[in-house]
C-alpha positions, 0 to 999 in steps of 0.5 A: 201840341194842344196849346200850340193848336188851340191857344196859339193857333200856330203849330209845328206840322211835322211832329215826328220823333226826329223833330222832338227832343226832351231836354235835361230839365224835362222840357220839350224842344222842337226842331225843323220848323220847315212845316208850320201852320197858322189857323184862325180862332174860328177854325180852332173853335170848329176843330175843337167842336169836331173833336168833341163830336167824334168823342160822342160818336165813339161812345155810341157802341152798339147803337148803330142807327143812332150812330148812323144819323150822328155820322151824317150830321158830322159829315155836314158839320165837316162840310160847313167847316170846309173840310 
């Protein structure tokens, strides 16, 4: 799914177990493309950066004040993304 989102910018938006099959050769097959989404390069880059920032936050266990300030900056970043 990372390749679909970050490299192709076009992804299957309904990836539940009923829509994903493992083929005999081990490859993955997706069905039911009723829900798909295409995102531009700028938004893909912003989502990747947001994921990295959330990862940073998850490493701030025990640093409450630092985490609080970080969450405030994260909210501003998400707002700038239009989320």
